[in-house]
N, C-alpha and C positions, 0 to 999 in steps of 0.2 A: 773759658771762651764764651763769647756772647751767645745767647740762645734766642729764638723767636718764640714769643708767647701770643696767646689769643688776642691780646689788645694791640699788638703791633700792626703797623700799616705796611703793606707790600708795595714795591715799585711796579708800576704798570707800564709796559712798553709795547708798541705795535698793535694796539687795539683798533680795529676798523669797524666796530659795531655801530650801526645806525638804526634808528626807529623810523616807522613810516612818517613822512613829512619832510620838510626842507632842512631841518636842523640836525647835523651829525651829533651823535651822543657817544663819543669814545669813552672807554673806561679810564678812570683816573685814580680810583682807590680800590682796595680789596677789603671785603668784610669777611673775616674768618668766622665760621659758625661752629666748628667742632674742633677741640684740641684733644690732647692725650687725657685719658681718664685717670691714670695712676701716676703720672710724672708731671711735676710742677716746678716752677722757678719763682721764688718770691710769692708763692701762693697762686700764681697764674698757670693755667694749663699750657704745656708746650705745644707748638704746632708740629704736626706729624705729616709725613708724605706717604701715601697720597693725602692731599688736604681736602677739607670740606669748606668751601668758600664760594663767594660770589663777587664778581667785579661790578663796580657801579660807576655811572657817569657823574659829572659834577652836580647834576640835579637828582642824584640817587636813583637813577633808572638802572635796573639790573641788566647786565650784559652777558652773563654766563660765567662758568667756572674759570679760574685762572689756570695757566699751565706753568708749573714750577720748573725753572730752567736748571736749578742745581740745589742740592741740599747735602748735608753731611750724612754719612751712612754708618758711623761707628757706634751709634747707640740705637737700640730698638725699643720703641715705646708703643703702648696701646692706650 
């Protein structure tokens, strides 16, 4: 089965984040900052839930942490 690793991009939906000023800055990408410390796939740390990440606008303005809507629960990693 496919796995999510630290270099993967997450899908962002429903972000209403704005910064002061006239231009909305909704999140469009997710930057994962911490993955599993002992479990890897092809040398990349696996993503674990709860995740450590930040959502970013198209101009790389941080918008806060993502909310993961689903993940598999059959494997436990740290």
